[in-house]
Structures are given as structure tokens and as C-alpha cells.
C-alpha positions as CSV (number, residue, x, y, z in Angstrom):
1,M,79.3,116.0,105.8
2,I,78.9,112.3,106.6
3,D,82.4,111.6,105.2
4,L,83.9,114.1,107.6
5,I,82.2,112.4,110.5
6,V,83.4,109.0,109.4
7,F,87.0,110.4,109.0
8,I,86.8,111.7,112.6
9,I,85.5,108.5,114.0
10,V,87.9,106.3,112.1
11,G,90.7,108.7,113.1
12,L,89.8,108.5,116.7
13,I,89.7,104.7,116.6
14,I,93.0,104.3,114.7
15,G,94.7,107.0,116.9
16,A,93.5,105.3,120.1
17,L,94.7,101.9,118.9
18,A,98.1,103.4,118.1
19,R,98.3,105.0,121.5
20,L,97.5,101.6,123.1
21,L,100.2,99.9,121.1
22,V,103.0,102.5,121.9
23,P,104.5,102.0,125.3
24,G,104.9,104.9,127.7
25,R,102.8,108.0,128.3
26,Q,101.7,110.1,125.4
27,S,101.1,113.7,126.4
28,M,98.7,114.6,123.6
29,G,95.1,115.6,123.5
30,L,92.1,114.1,121.8
31,L,92.5,116.4,118.7
32,V,96.1,115.3,118.1
33,T,95.0,111.6,118.6
34,I,92.3,112.1,115.9
35,L,94.7,113.8,113.5
36,V,97.3,111.0,114.0
37,G,94.6,108.5,113.3
38,I,93.3,110.3,110.2
39,V,96.7,110.7,108.7
40,G,97.6,107.1,109.6
41,A,94.4,105.9,108.0
42,I,94.8,107.8,104.8
43,V,98.5,107.2,104.3
44,G,98.5,103.6,105.6
45,G,95.5,102.6,103.6
46,Y,97.0,103.9,100.4
47,L,100.4,102.3,101.1
48,W,98.7,99.0,102.0
49,R,96.8,99.0,98.7
50,A,99.9,100.0,96.7
51,I,101.9,97.1,98.1
52,F,99.3,94.4,98.4
53,G,96.6,95.4,96.0
54,D,93.0,94.8,96.8
55,S,93.3,92.9,100.0
56,G,89.7,92.6,101.0
57,G,89.3,95.4,103.4
58,V,92.3,94.9,105.7
59,E,93.9,98.2,104.9
60,W,93.3,99.1,108.6
61,I,96.4,97.1,109.5
62,G,98.5,99.5,107.4
63,S,96.6,102.4,108.9
64,I,97.5,101.3,112.4
65,I,101.1,100.7,111.5
66,V,101.5,104.1,110.0
67,A,99.7,105.8,112.9
68,V,102.1,104.0,115.4
69,L,105.1,105.2,113.4
70,I,103.7,108.8,113.4
71,L,103.1,108.5,117.1
72,L,106.7,107.3,117.7
73,L,108.0,110.2,115.6
74,L,106.0,112.7,117.6
75,Q,107.2,111.1,120.9
76,R,110.8,111.4,119.7
77,M,110.4,115.0,118.6
78,G,108.7,116.0,121.8
79,G,110.6,113.7,124.1
80,S,113.5,116.1,124.6
81,R,111.2,118.9,125.9
82,S,109.6,116.8,128.7
83,A,111.7,116.1,131.8
């Protein structure tokens, strides 16, 4: 149960940082922000470790990079629907 709460909190932080780094207005709610952050944290953390090995806990950099990429992808996919 504690792990789930930690995933949600980390997802919210990573998702919020990604939204701050991407220019423009993102029309997504809190739940999507958390999901983007969680996916970014998991995928980015694993990729960071696969590329750089044990880097002393800075996997969050990879997490933010992947979350930003996911957010840009979501923006591009949904951008044609908004006028």
C-alpha cells in the first residue's frame, strides 16, 4: 500500500515537472499528469540505469526526460483536435 502511495506522489512530482518544462498549455487533468509521471518514472529510471549503470540515484533525470517526451507525444496527438 505504501508503494502505491509513493508511486502516486512521485508520479505527480515528475508529471508536474514535465508540464512545467513543456511550453504551451496542456489540457489534461491531475490523473493524466500522475499517469504521465508514473510511466515516465518507471521507463526513464530503467532506461537511465540500463545506459549509465548505477549512477547514485540520479535516475530522476531520465524520468523527467521520458515524461517530457510522453507529454510532447500526447500534445501532438491531441493537438489536432483543439482549435
